[in-house]
N, C-alpha and C positions, 0 to 999 in steps of 0.2 A: 137419300136422306142424309142429314148431317152426322158427323162423327165426333164423339167426345172421348178424350183419354183422362181417366180418373184414377189417381193413385190412392192407395189405401182404401179400396172400395169393397172390402169383404164384410164390413160392418160399419156401425156408427153413421157419421155424416156422409162418408163416401158412398156407402150402399144406399142410404136414403136418397141421395141425389141421383144415383144410377137408376134406381127404380123410377123416379119421376121422369127422367129422360127417356127410359125405355117405354113408358106409357105414352110418351109423345112421339114415338117412332125413331128416336136416335139410335144409331149403331154405336156400340160401346167397346172401348179397350179398357179393361180394368186390371189392377194388380193388387197384390198384398204380399206380405212375407208368409203368412200361414196358408199352405196349400190346401188344407182341408176346408177351412172357412171360405176361401176363394172359390173352391169347387162348388160348394153349396150355393154361394151367391150366383155363380155362373149358371148352374142348373135352373135357378129361379128366373134369371134375366134372360137367358137364351130362349125361353118359352114365349118371349114378347118381341125380341129383336135379335139382330145379328150381333154376336159378342165374340170377343177374343180375351181370354183370361190368362194372364201370365203370372205365375208365382215367382217372387224374387225380391231383391232388395234394390230400391231406387238408388242407393249409393253405389251400385255395381254398374260400371259403364256398359258391360254387354247386355245387362237387363234393360237399361234405358234405350240402347239401340233396338233391341227386340220390341219394345213397346212402340217406338215410333214407326218401325217397320210394319207392325201389325195394324197401325192406324192407316198407313199407306195402302195396305192390302184391302182394307175396308172402304177405301175410296178417298182418303185424305184426312185432314184434321181441322175441325172448326173450333173446338174448345179444348184447352188443356187445363185440367184442374190439378194443382199440386196440393193434394190433401194429406198425403202420407207424412207422418212425423213421429218422433219418439219423445217421451217425457224426460227420460234420464233416470236418476236414482228414485226409488220409492221407499220411504217417504222422501220428499225433497229436502236436501240439506241447505244450510246457510252457505253463502258464497265462501266464507272463510274456510269451510270444511269441504267445499266441492272438489271432487277428484278431477284433475284437469284432463286426464286421459279419457274419462267419461264425457266431459264437456266437449272435447274435440270430436267425439262421436256424435253427440247431439247436433253440433254444427255441421258435421259431414252429411247427416241425414236431413236436417231441417233447413239448411241454407245452401250448401254446395250441390246437393242432389237436385233440388228444384231448378237451380240456375243451370246446371249442366243438361237437365232434360229440355229446359227452354231452349238452350243453344242448339241442341240436336233437332228440336221440332220446329224451329223457326221457319225453315224452307216450306214445310207443309202449311204452317199457319199463315205465312205471307201469301201463299198461293190462293188460300181460301178466304183471306181477309178475316181470319179467325181471332180468337181472343184468349187471354190468359187469366185464370183465377188462382191466386195464391191464398190459401187459407191460413189466416193469421190468428191473432188472439189479443185481448185487451192486455194480457201480460206482456205484450210487446211495447206498450205505450205506458203502462202504469207500474209502479214499483211495489210488488207484492212480496212480503217476506216469504222466503223459501222458494220462490219462483225465478230466481236470478238467472240460472242456466237456461231453462226453457224460454224464459221471457226474453233473454238476450239474443237467442237464436231467432225468435220471431221478430224482434226489433231489426235484426240484420236482414231478414226476408222482406220486411216492409221497405227498408231503404233500397234494397235491390230492385223491388217492384216500382218504386217511385222513380228510380233512374231509368229502368227499362221503359216506362211510360214516356219519358222524355226522349229516349233514343229511338223509340219506334212508335211515333205519333199515329201511324196508320193502323196500329193494332191496339184495341182497348186492352189495358192491363189493369186488373182489379186486385187489391189486396183487401180481403174481407174477413171481418170478425164474425163467426157464427154465434157468439154468445156461449154462456155456460150450458152445458149439456150433460145428460146422463149417459155417459159413454165409458168404455173400458179405461181409456186414458184418464178421465176424470176420477174414476174409482181408484186408479193406481196412485193418483196425486193425494188421495185422502184414504189411505188403506184402513180398513176396519170401520169406516164411517158409513152412514146411510146417506146415499146421494139420490135417493129415489124422488126427492122433491125437485130435482133439476128437470128442465124440459127435455123431451125426446129430441133427437136430432131432426126429425121431421118438421119441427117447429121452424127451423132455420132454412128449410129447403125453398119456400116460396121466394125469399129474397135472393137466394142463389140463382133461381130460375129467372128472376128479373135481370140479373146481370148476364146470364147466359143468352137470353133471347132479346133483351131490351136494347136501348140505344144510349145507356148512361155513359158519360165520359170516363176516361181512366181516372182512378182515384181509390181512396180508402173508404170502405163502406161497412157498416154494421148490418148484417143480414136482416135482423128482425126490424130494423127501422125502415127498410125498403118497402115492405108490404105490411101495413098496419094490421094488427090482429082484429079479427072480426067478433 
């Protein structure tokens, strides 16, 4: 059965996608910074399929090496999903006040870590003719007040994805916007506000599955446009 490596899979979109793939028999390598939440996710998923759950920071080279090694132990790597990211300050400051040391950390986690993981995983992906999904945001293409730091990191990830698609035409590379969701990160972006009207992450999963299992060409996609709502 195929193997997927999903970062940031202890909750939100990452966990929703992991659940859907587990139901389809995929073997999973999952990670998250929080060990307790990841362990809970692993207990759920391991009842359905073979899993490897590694707590750690995707910005840590040793953690990235361990993730790719775990995929190899499960049989290879068919899909790499770079989902883990950080928001930055909460509430989000204007760029004129944005602390540059924090911005550097946002770029380290949201841009450099995904690229480094891709670099390390490429031999396995090339062997399986696998594919890459980089989770992005409309904040990477639109100018939203207060979203300059996070949005700039997602814009950089989109450009990296675009170039990777040109440099590796044999590997589908997708940069996909899941849309606004009711997640912990979105709550952090709007502290004290009620975001219960946002869709659950599960609403975006069918579109991600279309990219994971379909034959779409490399490119930028909005997850909810790929599978029309019924």
